[in-house]
C-alpha positions in Angstrom: -0.3 -4.0 3.8 -1.8 -4.5 0.4 -1.2 -2.3 -2.9 -4.7 -3.9 -3.4 -6.8 -0.8 -5.5 -10.9 -1.1 -4.8 -12.2 -2.3 -8.8 -15.4 0.1 -8.4 -13.5 3.2 -6.9 -9.9 2.8 -7.1 -9.5 3.0 -3.5 -7.5 1.1 -1.0 -8.2 -2.0 0.0 -8.3 -3.3 4.1 -7.9 -6.7 4.6 -10.5 -8.0 7.3 -13.0 -10.8 8.2 -17.1 -9.8 8.0 -18.5 -11.7 11.5 -21.6 -12.3 12.9 -21.7 -13.4 16.9 -24.6 -14.5 18.5 -27.3 -12.4 16.9 -25.7 -9.5 18.0 -25.5 -7.8 13.9 -22.4 -8.1 11.4 -19.2 -6.7 12.4 -15.5 -5.9 10.5 -12.6 -7.5 12.5 -9.1 -7.5 11.5 -8.9 -11.0 12.8 -10.3 -14.2 12.3 -12.2 -15.9 15.1 -14.4 -18.8 16.1 -15.6 -17.8 18.7 -19.8 -16.5 18.6 -18.6 -13.9 22.1 -18.5 -10.5 20.3 -14.7 -9.6 20.8 -14.1 -5.8 22.4 -13.1 -3.3 20.0 -15.0 -4.4 16.5 -16.5 -2.0 14.9 -20.6 -2.0 14.4 -21.2 -2.6 10.8 -25.1 -3.7 10.6 -26.4 -3.1 14.7 -29.6 -5.6 15.5 -32.6 -4.2 17.5 -34.1 -4.9 20.7 -31.3 -6.5 22.4 -29.7 -8.5 19.5 -33.1 -10.7 18.4 -33.3 -8.8 15.4 -31.5 -10.3 12.3 -29.1 -8.4 10.5 -29.0 -8.0 7.2 -26.6 -5.7 4.1 -27.1 -5.5 0.7 -24.5 -6.6 -1.4 -23.3 -8.5 -4.6 -21.3 -11.5 -5.0 -19.4 -12.2 -8.1 -19.8 -16.6 -8.8 -16.6 -16.2 -11.1 -13.4 -14.2 -8.5 -15.6 -14.4 -5.2 -15.4 -10.6 -4.6 -18.5 -9.5 -2.2 -19.4 -6.1 -2.5 -21.6 -4.8 0.2 -22.6 -1.2 0.9 -22.7 0.1 4.6 -26.1 1.9 5.9 -25.5 5.5 6.4 -23.5 5.9 10.1 -26.3 7.3 12.3 -23.5 9.7 13.9 -21.2 12.4 12.4 
C-alpha cells in the first residue's frame, strides 16, 4: 500500500489501471490485462449506451511533465 497523497485533495492514492474492453466502457482494475474481453468484477467508471456501440468518454487533465492524469468521474446513478 502506498503512502502517496493526492496533490489535489491530500487523500490516499489507489494504484490501478484504467481499462477499456471491446467498446463496453471505461473500467478501473487492480491488475493490468492485455485481453479485450472484460473480466468480471471490474468497477465500471463510464459505461456506453446501446450495447457498447457508443464511445465512452471521460474528461480529464494531463500533466505533460510528470505524466499524471486527473479524471473526474460522473455522478453515480445509484445510491
